[in-house]
Each structure stands twice: as structure tokens, then as C-alpha cells.
C-alpha positions as CSV (number, residue, x, y, z in Angstrom):
1,M,-81.2,157.3,63.0
2,D,-83.5,157.1,59.6
3,S,-84.8,154.3,58.5
4,N,-83.5,153.5,55.5
5,T,-79.9,153.0,57.4
6,L,-81.7,150.9,60.2
7,N,-83.3,148.1,57.6
8,K,-79.7,148.2,56.4
9,T,-78.4,147.5,59.6
10,Y,-81.0,144.9,60.8
11,A,-80.2,143.8,56.8
12,I,-76.3,142.6,58.0
13,I,-77.4,141.2,61.6
14,C,-79.8,138.7,59.9
15,Y,-76.7,137.2,58.2
16,C,-74.8,137.2,62.0
17,T,-76.0,133.6,63.1
18,L,-79.2,132.7,63.9
19,I,-80.0,134.6,66.2
20,G,-79.0,138.0,64.4
21,W,-81.7,137.0,62.2
22,I,-84.2,136.4,64.3
23,V,-83.3,139.6,65.7
24,S,-84.5,141.3,62.2
25,L,-87.1,138.9,62.0
26,V,-88.2,140.4,64.5
27,Q,-87.8,143.8,63.7
28,V,-89.4,143.3,60.5
29,S,-92.9,142.0,62.0
30,S,-92.8,145.1,64.3
31,T,-92.8,147.4,61.3
32,E,-95.1,149.1,58.7
33,G,-95.0,149.8,55.0
34,E,-92.6,150.5,52.5
35,D,-89.2,150.7,54.5
36,R,-89.2,146.4,55.8
37,K,-88.7,145.3,51.8
38,F,-85.1,145.4,52.0
39,T,-84.6,144.3,55.1
40,A,-87.2,140.7,54.5
41,F,-85.6,140.5,50.8
42,H,-82.4,139.4,53.1
43,L,-83.9,137.4,55.4
44,R,-85.5,135.3,52.6
45,Q,-81.7,134.8,51.1
46,M,-80.8,133.7,55.0
47,L,-82.8,131.7,55.3
48,I,-82.1,130.1,51.8
49,L,-78.3,129.6,52.8
50,M,-79.4,128.4,55.5
51,L,-82.0,125.6,54.4
52,V,-79.0,124.7,52.1
53,G,-76.2,124.2,54.2
54,A,-78.9,122.0,56.3
55,A,-78.6,119.5,53.2
56,A,-75.0,120.5,52.6
57,S,-74.4,118.6,56.2
58,I,-76.6,115.9,55.5
59,V,-74.4,115.3,52.5
60,D,-70.8,116.4,54.1
61,T,-72.4,113.4,57.0
62,I,-72.3,110.5,54.2
63,L,-69.5,112.3,51.8
64,F,-66.9,111.8,55.4
65,F,-67.3,107.9,54.7
66,I,-65.9,108.7,51.4
67,P,-61.7,108.1,51.5
68,F,-60.1,111.3,50.2
69,I,-62.8,112.0,47.5
70,G,-65.2,112.7,50.2
71,V,-63.0,115.0,52.7
72,I,-62.0,116.8,49.5
73,V,-65.8,117.0,48.7
74,I,-66.7,119.1,52.4
75,N,-64.2,121.5,51.9
76,V,-65.1,122.3,49.0
77,I,-68.7,122.7,49.3
78,S,-68.2,124.8,52.9
79,I,-65.8,126.9,50.8
80,L,-68.2,127.7,48.5
81,L,-71.2,128.2,51.3
82,F,-68.7,130.4,53.0
83,L,-68.0,132.6,49.9
84,V,-71.7,132.9,49.0
85,W,-72.5,134.5,52.8
86,L,-69.7,136.4,52.2
87,M,-71.7,138.1,49.1
88,L,-74.4,138.2,50.4
89,I,-73.3,139.3,53.7
90,F,-71.0,142.7,51.6
91,S,-74.9,143.1,49.6
92,A,-76.4,144.0,52.5
93,I,-73.1,146.5,53.2
94,Q,-73.6,148.1,49.5
95,G,-77.4,148.4,50.4
96,Q,-77.7,145.9,47.5
97,K,-80.3,143.4,46.6
98,K,-78.1,139.8,45.4
99,Y,-79.4,136.3,44.9
100,V,-77.7,133.2,46.4
101,P,-75.9,131.8,42.8
102,L,-78.6,129.6,41.5
103,I,-81.8,128.9,43.8
104,G,-81.9,132.4,44.9
105,Q,-83.7,133.5,42.4
106,A,-86.5,130.2,42.7
107,G,-86.4,130.5,46.8
108,E,-87.3,133.3,46.3
109,N,-90.6,132.4,44.5
110,M,-91.1,130.4,46.4
111,L,-91.1,132.1,49.7
112,G,-93.3,135.0,47.8
113,D,-94.2,138.1,50.3
114,M,-92.7,136.0,53.4
115,F,-91.3,138.4,56.2
116,E,-92.7,141.6,54.3
């Protein structure tokens, strides 16, 4: 298996649970050179998505106490997070680099070369 296919595989794995993210992180840490940039990009995007998910969970807890409207907003937030996750995993499958909508580019600037 060539390094390009291997990096693509680890980029896909990083979107599959926290354990997959950690496995990809270990792989990136043990790889040298330019080969790891693709996987590192997807590790950063998944980290951003996990942080947004944690923040959404806190907001969901607060909104839970608002009758009817809270439940609707919670479901909308959950569906949006799921759709963004699907978009990111499909971009990794296709070998593309796509940012988390609205905040991915800013998060990328904040994280810099993390994992590279």
C-alpha cells in the first residue's frame, strides 16, 4: 500500500470515534515528511468538529428546559453536526480537503501546524 493511500485511510479513520482519531494521531506522529499533511489536516478538522460538538452539548443541556422550541433546536443542531461530519468524512474518502463550514478556516488558523 503506498503512502498516499495509507494517509487517506488514516484520514478516514480519524472521523470514526475518538479511538479512530487517536489511532490517526499516533500514525501522524510516527510518520516523517510531507506524507502526513493530508491526515493532519483531517485530524485538525475533526478536532474542531469535536469541540463544536462539546459546545453544542452544553447548549443542548440548557435548551432542554425550554418546552417545545428547545427540543426542535436541539434536533436541528444535532442534524447539522451529523451532516457536517458526513461532509468531512466523504471529503476524506475522495481525497479532498474541506473545512468545517463557517469556523473551519478560523480553527485551522488557530491550530496552525498542529499534528504536522
